[in-house]
Structure formats: structure tokens, C-alpha cells
Residue, then its C-alpha position, 0 to 999 in steps of 0.5 A: m633426578s635419577r631414573k629410579s627417582i622418576i619411576i618412584t614419583v610416577v608410581l606415587l602419582i598413579g596411586l594417588g589418582a587411583l585412590y581419588l577415583l576410588s573415593d566418593a569425592p563429589l564432582p564439582v558442577d556449575v548450576t543455575v536456579a530455575e526461576t519464575g519469569e518471562v520467556k520470549a521466543f524470537i527470530e534474530e536477524r540483521a537488518k537495515t533502516s529504510l524509507p517507505r518512499i524516497y522522492r527523487i528530483a530529476m531533470p524535467l527535460n534536456g537542458r542546462v541546470l544551474p548550480i545546486t546549493v542545497e547539501e546533503d542532510e539539509k532540511v527542506s520544506e514543501g514547495q522550496i526551490v531546490a534546483s533550477m534550469d537555465t530558461s533563457d531559450l525557453d522564455a524566448e520560445v514562450a514569447k513567440a508562442q504567445y504572439r501566435v495565439e494572439q494573432f489567431a484570436r484576432k483573426i477568429v473574431e473577424q471571421s466569426d460574426t454569425r449574429l443573423e444566423d444565431n437569431s434565426l436559430v433562436q426563433f426556430d428553436e422557440f417555434l420547435k418547442s411549441m411544435d413539440l408541445t402541440v405534437e405531444a398534445a395530439s399524441k395524447q388526444q390520439d391515445a384518448s380517442k383510441a381508449k374511447w373507441q376500444y371502450a365503445r367496441d367492448e360496450f357494443d360486444r357486451k350489449y350484443q350478447l345481451f340482445k341475443r338473450s333478449a335482455l336488451s332492446e334493438s334500439e339500445l343495441n343500435e345506439a351502442d353501434l352508433f357510438k362505436k362507429q363515431s368513436e372509431i371515426d374520431y380516433q382515425k381523425d386524431i391519428l391524421t391530425w397527429r401525423s400532420l403535425q409530425a410532418i410540419q414538425s419535421a419540415m421545421q427541423i429540416g428548415k433549421i438544419s438548412i440554416l445550420k448547414y449555411k452557418e457551418k459553411k460560413e464558419l468553415s474558415t473560422a473553424v480552421l482558424q480555431e483548430e490552428q489556434k488550438e494547436a498554437q495554444s497546445q504548444l504554448d501550454q507545453l512550453l509553459r509547463d516546461q517553463k514551470r518544471a524548470t524550477m524544481r521544488s521539494p514535494v515534502d518537508g524532508t531532508i536532502l539524502t543525496r546530491n548528485y550534482s552541484n555545479e552548472r552543467t548540461l544534462a539529459a531529461g531524467d537524470i537524478l539531481l537530488e533525493i529527498g526523504r522524510l527521516q521521521d518515516l524511517e522503518v526497518e527492512v529485514d529479510v527473514l528465512s521463509q520457514y520462520v515467517g509463518d510465526i510472525q504476525i502484523g503487530s508482533l513486538v520487535d527489539i531493534e538494537g545496534p551501534a547505530i541505535g546506541k546502547q539501549s534497544v528501541r521497541g518496534k512493531v511488525k508493520r508489513i509482511y511481503p507476500k512474495g519471497f526471494t532467493k538470497v545467497s548467504s555469506l557462506g554461499v548458500e542459497q536461502q529463501r527469504v521474505k521481506v518484513i517491514v518493522s516500524f519504529d516506536q516514537s520513543l526512538w527520536k527522544q532516545l537519539k536526541e538524549q544520546q546526541r545521535s542521528l539516524g539515517t536510511d540504510y544504517r545497519v541494525r539487528v532486530k529480534i522479532y518476538t513470535e511468542i511471549k509467556q509471563d510467569v512461567v518456570k524457566v531455566s538456562r537453555s544450556a542446561l537442557f539436552r536431548n536423549a537418544s529418543g529426542q526427549w528433553q532432559a536435564y540434571v537436577v541437583r537434589n540432596n547433592k546428587a545429579i538426578l536425571t529428569d525428563v522435562k517438557t518444554g514450552v517457549m524457548n530461545d537461545f538463552d532461556a527455556e520454559i519448563e512446563k513439567g519436570i522442574q520446579s521453581g527454585e530447583r538447581v539445574i546443572i549447566a552444560p553437564s559433562m558426558n561422564l556425569q552419571p545419574g545419581e552421582s554426588v556433585e558439589p554445586q556452584v551456583i552461577r548467577e550470570l550466564 
């Protein structure tokens, strides 16, 4: 092509472009239709399955463990033997300890004949009971005599006042005085009687103590033997406990999660042999940014999804929110303050997994959507149709009479996909998706409805 032909072609193209720009041809735009429906605000995070408790079977003491035959993913029942130790040396120690305890028992029987002292103590106890009742009766008699004396004294004082006013004869006054003195003497006699009985009671108690001291001296050798027997019994009990612990049983109906050893070997006390868990208690552990945790409540609905779950998501609920946060470094190296949240599975999980012939264990990766607010029957549009102006006001382009009308809107619940419109857009209106920066208010447009975003 000649240089002249190229120049002519360029000029023609520029002219056609200018003609198109100057014409009123409508601008093609993608639109979505505002509709009435449900809008959910949610927090989406990566998470993992976990168990609220893992039961660890550990070596109870230093020794040799026999081969462990149970394997990972094997079902075990509560009380089932899952591991055992070689107890040949322990069995011999138990037999020796049992013989020592029996020897001490025989010696104690020989040294513990205190029947005479026991009979004497029984007699003293019965006599002391009788003395206790006698002393108590004397004490009550003393209280009665005291009350009688106080009454006689008060009566004498009353009659003396009457005598002074010549309202009582002298003989009646003398009679009241005699009654007062007799009551006082009776009271003093009862005090002496009570104290005498107390002295007798104390003497009898001293006699009993003397017998007890004699018995204590006689039983000294028996007490020493008994203490030695207790020590021997304690050693035997410890050996029997070790013997019992050497047979390790499953504490629950569960599944073997981890088997650290399979062959016979010598291990130290505390080494973990097996981990057992109840997979039916599986839950989800998710670390949520602390600024969002305030929007989450116990019982908030959760959708759990991911390849580990299958094609369909499973519903769950927030079970627990930890009261303390922690710092976690993101994949981009940014320190973030997060809070651990525990989500419980809906029981339909196991039916769904069975239908899909899938299994689920602990520490499997999943994704969760924790719903913080759900609204029904509201006007909603695609989130991509909204934008903010310079002052922060939410706006959207609504197509009316094939023209792009810039409209201020008031939003409600929002997520990454949908937004609730409280004011500015009606259900059924067409809204431009991701409007161009060059789009002008009132400009003619050619809308093309997008069904799926």
C-alpha cells in the first residue's frame, strides 16, 4: 500500500470515529435487576476441624511396652485394652510385698491381746456415764436451790417494805426472813454436793486414764508393728496400682487418632503411646479478627464448606467465643489480633458424609461463613452496582427510560455479593453493574441484563 493510501485510510477512520462520538448512539451497559429477597452479613475465614478433648494414653511408669496392635482409624470401646506393659518384674515385687504384709499381721495378732484392759475400760465407761447423770442432776438441783433462795430473798425484801409501812406484821416478816435463811443454807449444801460429785467424777476419770496409760504402754510394741505394717501395705498398694496401670484401657468409645509406637520397646514414664478421640464430637476452630468478634453471638448461624466437607455446605452454630485474643502473623507477614471461636456441627453432617461416602477427621481444613445479621424480604442489588462519591455517600446508576440516572441510596445489611437497599431503589428496577468512570448522569444507555454474577 502506498503512503498516500495509508494517509487517506487514517483520515477516514478518524472521521468515522468523530462522527460516532458526535452522534447520540446509546452506550452498552450491563445491568442487574433489583429484587426482593434475603441478605446476610457474614464473616468468612479459613478454619479447621478439631476435637474438644483428645485422650492421650501414656506410659504410666518406666518399663517395657508390649507390641501395640490397635491401628489409626480403628474403633475402640470404653474399657478396651489398647496397650500393655511387660509386668514380670512387677509381679515378683507384688508377691514379696504381700508376704511382708502377712508377716506383720501375724505378729500384731500375737502382741495385741488386751482383753482384760478393755473389759475394765468398759466398766469404767458405764460407771462414768452414771456419774455424768448424777453430776448433771446435782447441777440442776443447785440451779433450783439458787432460784428458790433468790425468790425467798426477793420475797423478804418485798415484805420488809410492807412492814416499814405498817402493812405487815412482825411475825410475818420473821417468817419470811426464816424462809430466806433456810433457802440460802439449802443452796450452799447443794453447791457442796455438786462439787463433791465433780471431785468423784474427776477421780474416776483419772483412774480410767491410768488404765489407758497402762494399756498404751503395753500396746507400744503393737503400735510399732502396725506402723510398719501400714508402710508395707502402702508399698503393696502402690505396686498393685502400678500393676493395674500397666494394662492401659481406652477411657471412651472412640477412634485411634495417632499411634506413636507399634513394636515392643523400653520407654520412660509419660511417653505418649496413643491418642484417642470421639469423632462424633468434632467441631470447627476458627481464628476471627478481633474487630469483627463483637458482631458474633453464641448461637450465630454458620455455613461450613470446603473439599473436606464435600460439594454441599453444612450448617453449624457458634458454640463458644474465647475471652482472650492472641497475635497471629498472616501469610503476608502482618501481625493480626485474633480471637478463637468454636463452631459446632449440625447433626446432618454425618448423614451427608455417609451419602457422599466421605470421612472427616480432626485438623481438616475448611472454610466458614459466620452470619452476623440476616434480613428477609428486603430490596437487594448486586454489591458491584454500588459506589461511593467524594463525600462517602453510597450511589448507583439506575436505568430509567434507557437513561443512566445517578441515584443516592441508603444501604442496610451488606456482604461481598449483595447489599440491602433501604432507600433509593425499588424492587424490579435495573441497576448498572460496575459503571464506567466515563459514564455521565442522564446519558443514554443500552442495557443488557446479566442474570448470573
